[in-house]
C-alpha positions as CSV (number, residue, x, y, z in Angstrom):
1,M,0.0,0.0,0.0
2,L,2.9,2.3,0.5
3,P,3.5,3.0,-3.1
4,V,-0.3,3.9,-3.5
5,F,-0.1,6.2,-0.6
6,A,3.0,7.9,-2.2
7,Y,1.2,8.2,-5.4
8,V,-1.8,9.8,-4.0
9,Y,0.3,12.2,-1.9
10,D,2.3,13.4,-4.9
11,N,-0.5,13.5,-7.4
12,L,-3.9,13.9,-5.9
13,R,-3.8,17.1,-3.9
14,N,-7.4,17.1,-2.7
15,I,-6.9,13.8,-0.8
16,S,-5.3,13.6,2.6
17,F,-4.6,10.7,4.8
18,V,-5.2,10.3,8.5
19,F,-3.6,7.4,10.0
20,A,-4.6,6.6,13.6
21,G,-3.8,4.1,16.2
22,S,-2.9,3.5,19.8
23,K,0.6,2.1,18.9
24,I,2.6,5.0,17.4
25,G,5.7,3.0,17.0
26,M,3.8,0.5,15.0
27,L,2.4,3.1,12.8
28,Y,5.9,4.6,12.1
29,N,7.2,1.0,11.4
30,Y,4.2,0.3,9.0
31,L,4.7,3.7,7.1
32,R,8.4,3.6,7.2
33,V,8.7,7.3,7.0
34,N,12.3,7.3,8.3
35,D,13.5,4.7,5.9
36,P,15.2,6.0,2.8
37,D,14.0,3.0,0.8
38,S,10.2,3.7,1.7
39,P,8.0,5.4,-0.9
40,L,6.8,7.8,1.7
41,Y,10.3,8.8,2.8
42,G,10.8,12.6,2.9
43,R,7.0,13.3,2.7
44,Y,5.7,16.0,5.1
45,M,3.4,14.6,7.8
46,K,1.8,16.1,10.8
47,V,1.9,14.1,14.0
48,I,-0.8,14.7,16.6
49,E,0.0,12.7,19.7
50,L,-2.8,12.4,22.3
51,K,-1.1,11.5,25.6
52,P,-3.1,10.3,28.6
53,F,-5.1,13.0,30.3
54,T,-4.3,14.1,33.8
55,R,-6.6,13.2,36.5
56,E,-8.3,16.7,36.4
57,Q,-8.5,16.5,32.5
58,S,-10.1,13.0,32.8
59,L,-12.7,14.2,35.4
60,D,-13.5,17.2,33.2
61,F,-13.7,15.1,30.1
62,L,-16.3,12.6,31.7
63,R,-18.2,15.3,33.4
64,R,-18.7,17.3,30.2
65,G,-19.4,14.1,28.1
66,F,-22.2,13.0,30.5
67,S,-23.5,16.6,30.7
68,K,-23.8,16.8,27.0
69,A,-25.5,13.5,26.7
70,G,-27.9,14.5,29.3
71,V,-27.0,11.5,31.6
72,S,-26.8,11.8,35.3
73,I,-24.0,10.0,37.0
74,G,-22.6,10.1,40.5
75,E,-19.3,11.8,41.2
76,D,-18.0,8.7,42.9
77,M,-18.5,6.7,39.7
78,I,-16.7,9.3,37.7
79,E,-13.8,9.2,40.1
80,R,-13.6,5.4,40.2
81,A,-13.5,5.5,36.3
82,V,-10.7,8.0,36.2
83,D,-8.8,6.0,38.8
84,E,-9.1,2.7,37.0
85,L,-8.6,3.9,33.4
86,N,-5.5,6.0,33.9
87,G,-6.4,8.8,31.7
88,I,-6.4,6.8,28.5
89,V,-8.8,8.7,26.2
90,G,-10.0,5.7,24.4
91,W,-10.9,3.8,27.6
92,L,-12.6,7.0,29.0
93,S,-14.7,7.4,25.9
94,L,-15.6,3.7,25.9
95,F,-16.6,4.0,29.6
96,G,-18.8,6.9,28.8
97,L,-20.5,5.3,25.9
98,T,-21.0,2.0,27.9
99,Y,-22.6,3.9,30.8
100,I,-24.8,6.1,28.5
101,N,-26.1,3.0,26.8
102,N,-26.7,1.2,30.1
103,P,-26.3,3.6,33.1
104,R,-25.3,1.0,35.8
105,P,-22.2,0.6,37.9
106,E,-21.3,-2.4,35.9
107,A,-20.4,-0.3,33.0
108,L,-17.1,0.3,34.5
109,D,-16.3,-3.3,35.1
110,K,-17.4,-4.0,31.5
111,T,-15.1,-1.3,30.2
112,V,-12.0,-2.6,32.2
113,N,-12.7,-6.1,31.0
114,I,-12.9,-5.0,27.4
115,A,-9.8,-2.8,27.7
116,S,-7.8,-5.6,29.4
117,G,-8.8,-8.1,26.8
118,I,-7.7,-5.7,24.0
119,V,-4.4,-5.0,25.6
120,E,-3.8,-8.5,26.4
121,E,-4.5,-9.6,22.8
122,E,-2.3,-6.7,21.3
123,F,0.5,-7.8,23.6
124,C,0.3,-11.3,22.6
125,N,0.4,-10.4,19.0
126,F,3.3,-8.2,19.6
127,V,5.2,-10.9,21.2
128,R,4.3,-13.4,18.4
129,T,5.4,-10.8,15.8
130,M,8.7,-9.9,17.6
131,G,9.4,-13.6,18.1
132,S,10.8,-13.3,21.6
133,R,9.4,-14.2,24.9
134,R,11.8,-11.7,26.5
135,Y,9.2,-9.0,26.3
136,V,7.0,-11.0,28.7
137,L,9.9,-11.2,31.1
138,V,10.6,-7.5,30.7
139,I,7.0,-6.6,31.4
140,N,6.9,-8.8,34.4
141,V,9.9,-7.2,36.1
142,L,8.7,-3.7,35.0
143,K,5.5,-4.2,36.9
144,Q,7.6,-4.4,40.0
145,G,9.1,-0.9,39.3
146,A,12.4,-2.1,38.0
147,T,15.1,0.2,36.7
148,W,17.0,-0.4,33.4
149,S,19.8,-2.3,35.2
150,E,17.4,-4.3,37.3
151,V,15.7,-5.4,34.0
152,K,19.1,-6.4,32.6
153,R,20.0,-8.3,35.8
154,Y,16.7,-10.1,35.8
155,L,17.0,-11.1,32.1
156,E,20.5,-12.5,32.7
157,L,19.4,-14.5,35.7
158,R,16.4,-15.9,33.9
159,E,18.5,-16.8,30.8
160,G,21.6,-17.8,32.6
161,R,23.9,-15.8,30.3
162,S,25.1,-12.2,29.6
163,I,22.9,-9.9,27.7
164,S,24.4,-6.8,25.9
165,D,23.3,-3.2,27.0
166,G,22.1,-2.6,23.4
167,E,19.8,-5.6,23.5
168,V,18.2,-4.4,26.8
169,T,17.8,-0.9,25.4
170,K,16.3,-2.3,22.1
171,L,13.7,-4.4,24.2
172,L,12.6,-1.3,26.2
173,R,12.4,0.9,23.3
174,R,10.2,-1.4,21.4
175,L,8.0,-1.7,24.3
176,V,7.7,2.1,24.6
177,D,7.4,2.5,20.8
178,N,4.5,0.1,20.7
179,G,2.7,1.7,23.7
180,F,3.1,-1.2,26.2
181,V,5.5,0.8,28.5
182,M,5.6,4.5,29.2
183,K,8.7,6.5,30.1
184,V,8.1,8.5,33.4
185,N,10.8,10.7,34.8
186,N,13.3,9.0,32.4
187,Q,12.4,5.5,33.7
188,S,10.2,2.9,31.9
189,M,7.0,2.1,33.5
């Protein structure tokens, strides 16, 4: 498809593309915009990255959404949703729509189950595509708040051999690029 996109970009001025997804790294990898051999290399593009909302932004987002929809919801339910959905706009939107369609407390549980299922499936597909179960090990140790050096030590202990610094960095970068891990204060989370 990349040659088709390049042709349309170069020759059909009234057509624009919008590529969207929750995994920005995968989007870059697919479009190959930084690869000189890619048909899209050197083309101008505008990136709009929507980071997770802060707690206040999340509260405001849900309050306004329910108000505009004319749906009454308790403040405690909104706060629970914000606490559980971590400011992720897609999950907040899913919760809002789920609650609007069936205004019951179970809407949050349903949203969390759907979101968890999607993330789990995406991660399993990612691990299969990358061809390395090391990503599972890295995620497990990161859940405990491990630093870069602790990730390296953990992998070396689990595999019983030395692992290069570059390999550890590559594993972490791919997890960040694909949205499974987020850097907070220069540390992967």
